[in-house]
C-alpha positions in Angstrom: 112.8 83.3 51.6 111.5 86.0 53.8 110.0 85.2 57.2 107.9 88.4 57.7 104.8 86.9 56.1 101.5 86.0 57.9 101.3 82.7 59.6 105.0 81.9 59.6 104.9 80.8 63.2 102.3 78.2 62.2 103.8 77.0 59.0 107.6 77.3 59.1 109.4 76.2 56.0 112.5 74.1 55.8 115.3 75.7 53.8 115.4 72.5 51.8 111.7 72.7 50.9 110.5 73.4 47.3 108.4 76.3 48.7 111.5 77.9 50.3 113.5 77.5 47.1 110.8 79.0 44.9 110.2 81.8 47.4 113.8 82.8 47.3 113.7 82.8 43.5 110.6 84.9 43.6 112.1 87.4 45.9 115.2 87.7 43.6 112.9 88.0 40.6 111.0 91.0 42.1 114.2 92.7 43.1 116.1 92.2 39.9 113.8 91.5 36.9 110.2 92.4 37.5 110.5 96.2 36.8 112.1 95.5 33.4 109.1 93.4 32.1 106.7 95.5 30.0 103.0 95.9 30.9 100.4 94.4 28.6 99.6 96.5 25.6 103.0 98.1 25.5 105.5 95.4 24.4 103.5 92.3 25.0 105.7 90.1 22.8 108.5 90.8 25.2 106.2 90.3 28.2 105.0 86.9 27.0 108.5 85.8 26.0 109.7 86.7 29.6 106.9 84.6 31.1 107.7 81.7 28.8 111.4 81.9 29.9 110.3 81.9 33.5 108.2 78.8 32.9 111.1 77.1 31.2 113.3 78.0 34.2 110.9 76.8 36.9 107.1 76.6 36.8 106.6 77.4 40.5 108.7 80.5 40.0 106.7 81.4 36.9 103.4 81.0 38.8 104.6 83.4 41.5 106.2 85.9 39.1 103.1 85.9 36.8 100.9 86.7 39.8 103.1 89.6 40.7 103.3 90.9 37.1 99.5 90.5 36.8 98.9 92.4 40.0 101.1 95.2 38.6 99.1 95.2 35.4 95.8 95.3 37.2 96.9 98.1 39.5 98.1 100.1 36.5 95.0 99.5 34.5 92.5 100.2 37.3 94.3 102.8 39.4 97.3 104.0 37.4 99.6 102.7 40.2 102.3 100.1 40.5 103.6 98.0 43.4 106.2 99.7 45.5 109.8 98.4 45.5 110.3 95.2 47.5 106.6 94.5 47.6 105.7 91.0 46.3 102.1 90.7 45.1 99.8 87.9 44.3 96.4 87.8 42.6 94.1 85.5 44.5 90.9 85.2 42.4 90.0 81.5 42.4 86.3 81.0 43.0 85.4 77.3 43.3 82.2 76.1 44.9 81.9 76.8 48.6 81.4 79.6 51.1 84.5 81.5 49.9 85.5 85.0 50.9 83.1 87.8 51.7 83.6 91.6 52.0 81.6 94.0 54.1 81.7 97.8 54.4 82.2 99.3 57.9 82.6 102.8 59.2 86.3 102.3 59.0 86.4 100.8 55.5 86.0 97.4 54.1 86.7 94.1 55.9 87.3 90.6 54.6 86.1 87.3 56.2 86.3 83.7 55.2 88.6 81.4 53.3 90.2 82.1 49.9 91.5 78.9 48.2 94.5 78.5 45.9 96.6 81.5 47.1 99.9 81.0 45.4 102.8 82.6 47.4 100.8 82.3 50.6 104.0 82.8 52.7 106.2 84.8 50.3 103.8 87.5 49.1 103.7 90.7 51.1 100.4 91.9 49.4 97.6 90.5 47.4 94.8 91.4 45.1 91.9 89.3 46.4 88.4 88.8 45.0 85.4 88.6 47.4 81.7 88.6 47.3 80.0 91.8 48.6 76.4 92.9 48.8 76.9 95.1 45.7 78.6 92.4 43.6 81.9 90.7 43.0 84.8 93.0 44.1 88.6 93.2 44.0 90.5 94.3 47.1 94.1 95.1 47.9 95.3 93.6 51.1 98.5 93.9 53.1 99.4 90.5 54.4 101.3 91.6 57.5 98.0 92.4 59.3 96.5 90.3 62.2 93.7 88.1 60.9 95.5 86.7 57.8 96.6 83.1 58.1 97.7 80.4 55.7 95.8 77.2 56.3 98.1 74.2 57.0 97.7 71.1 54.9 95.7 72.7 52.0 98.2 71.8 49.3 99.3 68.2 49.8 100.1 67.8 46.1 103.6 67.2 44.7 103.0 69.1 41.5 103.5 72.9 41.8 104.5 72.4 45.5 107.0 75.2 45.2 104.3 77.7 44.4 103.2 77.5 48.0 99.5 77.6 47.0 97.6 77.3 50.3 94.2 78.4 51.3 94.2 81.7 53.2 92.0 82.5 56.1 90.8 86.1 56.6 89.3 87.2 59.9 88.0 90.8 59.9 91.0 91.9 57.8 91.1 95.5 56.5 91.1 95.8 52.7 91.1 98.6 50.1 88.6 98.2 47.2 90.2 98.3 43.7 87.7 99.5 41.0 84.0 99.0 40.9 81.9 95.9 41.5 82.5 93.4 38.7 85.3 95.7 37.4 88.0 93.0 37.8 86.3 90.7 35.3 85.0 93.4 32.9 88.4 95.0 32.1 90.2 94.1 28.9 93.3 93.2 30.8 91.5 90.2 32.4 91.3 88.6 29.0 94.8 89.5 28.0 96.2 88.1 31.3 94.9 84.7 30.6 97.3 84.4 27.7 100.1 85.3 30.0 99.4 82.2 32.0 99.4 80.2 28.8 102.9 81.6 28.0 104.1 80.2 31.4 102.6 76.8 30.4 104.5 76.9 27.1 107.7 77.5 29.0 107.0 74.4 31.1 106.4 72.3 27.9 109.8 73.5 26.6 111.4 72.4 29.8 109.8 69.0 29.5 111.0 68.7 25.9 114.6 69.5 26.9 115.2 65.8 27.8 114.4 64.7 24.3 116.2 67.5 22.5 119.3 66.7 24.6 119.2 63.0 23.7 119.0 64.0 20.0 122.0 66.4 20.4 124.0 63.6 21.9 123.0 61.2 19.1 121.0 59.0 21.4 117.7 58.7 19.5 116.5 56.1 17.0 113.9 56.7 14.2 111.0 56.1 16.7 112.3 58.8 19.1 113.1 61.1 16.1 109.5 60.9 15.0 108.4 61.9 18.5 110.9 64.8 18.5 109.6 66.0 15.1 106.1 66.1 16.5 107.2 67.9 19.7 109.1 70.5 17.6 106.1 71.1 15.5 103.8 71.5 18.5 106.1 73.9 20.3 106.8 76.0 17.3 103.1 76.3 16.6 102.3 77.4 20.1 105.2 79.9 20.1 103.8 81.4 16.9 100.3 81.6 18.2 101.4 83.2 21.5 103.5 85.8 19.7 100.7 86.7 17.2 98.3 87.1 20.1 100.8 89.5 21.8 101.0 91.6 18.6 97.2 91.6 18.5 97.0 92.8 22.1 99.4 95.7 21.4 97.4 96.6 18.3 94.1 96.8 20.3 94.9 97.0 24.0 91.4 98.2 25.0 89.8 95.5 22.9 87.8 97.9 20.9 87.3 95.2 18.2 85.9 92.8 20.7 88.3 89.9 19.9 90.0 89.4 23.2 87.7 86.8 24.7 87.7 84.6 21.6 91.5 85.1 21.2 92.1 84.1 24.8 90.0 81.0 24.6 91.7 79.9 21.4 95.3 80.5 22.6 94.8 78.9 26.0 93.1 75.8 24.5 95.9 75.4 21.9 98.7 75.8 24.4 97.0 73.4 26.9 96.7 70.8 24.1 100.4 71.4 23.1 101.5 70.9 26.7 99.5 67.7 27.1 100.8 66.2 23.9 104.4 67.3 24.4 104.4 65.4 27.8 103.0 62.4 26.1 105.5 62.3 23.2 108.5 63.0 25.4 107.5 60.2 27.8 106.9 57.7 25.0 110.2 58.6 23.4 112.4 58.6 26.5 110.7 56.1 28.7 111.0 56.2 32.5 114.6 57.2 32.6 114.3 61.0 32.9 111.3 60.7 35.2 113.3 58.5 37.6 116.8 59.9 37.3 116.5 63.6 36.2 115.0 65.6 39.1 114.5 68.7 37.0 112.6 66.9 34.3 110.5 65.0 36.8 109.6 68.2 38.6 108.7 69.9 35.3 106.3 67.1 34.3 104.7 67.0 37.7 104.3 70.8 37.8 103.1 71.2 34.3 100.5 68.4 34.8 99.0 70.5 37.6 99.5 74.0 36.2 97.7 73.4 32.9 94.6 72.4 34.8 93.9 76.1 35.2 92.4 75.4 31.7 89.0 74.0 32.4 89.1 71.4 29.6 85.8 70.7 28.0 84.1 73.5 29.9 86.4 76.1 28.2 86.1 74.3 24.9 82.3 74.4 25.0 82.6 78.1 25.7 84.9 78.5 22.7 82.5 76.5 20.6 79.6 78.6 21.4 81.6 81.8 20.7 83.0 80.4 17.5 79.5 79.5 16.3 78.5 83.1 16.8 81.6 84.7 15.2 82.3 82.2 12.4 85.7 81.3 11.1 88.3 84.0 12.0 92.0 84.3 12.5 93.3 84.6 16.0 93.8 88.4 16.2 
């Protein structure tokens, strides 16, 4: 993992830490794989399949890689630009209640002040796209993280789940930033709605990783009828989610600018379905395998802990209520 990121003197990482390990994987991903993954609207089936594979490999890596790929998609959509080689980008757009991050124009350009929560890759990203409140609205900014005034806040991610994603709060003190797009443009663009399904593709990979323990037992002839019934349910759930994500990708490629106005409804449906699949897969695998894999299989235990946290990017009944209101307006439709 690189050591040229902000705040390293304050928050040095042990080479044995999950953050260090995921940071190294992220650096290698950007160097060797990121450029080959298509942008949304070009070959989105391949893009989502790559994100699912990353989630199956390691959910913290998937979180970091998805942020970099999302940043590339945003820069391409809003500025017709892409990250330079060796740059590792994050998208830091969480907006929970609280004072948050503010942006102000000065004679020398824009400046950022405040705290941005949930900044994945706080010590492994070189750049970030950051949302902030300004007098003229909610804006997106590009920030280089090697500047004075940027600092990860120690102790802001004590959780075990997704620990490798290094998701700390970031403090900004009079930090220069470049505006990307117009006020509210980040949320209004079609790619915002498409990108949410990319996150769900990562969740799906995590569910596949969790299910591996049960599939492996079956392959070794170590399951009874009770466990076989759970495996049948898991297989049904995963295959359904895989189909829905693939069909959503095809629909994005068919209408990348969302001229038919289906992206919001599609995104809510797909994310809700995949979140439900992830939750139920963890339940069925746990009931079929007992405590053994959680206690003796480090990779399985990490996948369960990570997925439990990661799927909470879906806001449960709040998102379902939004879907219900939208469904009532649109009526029964296929996910297109």
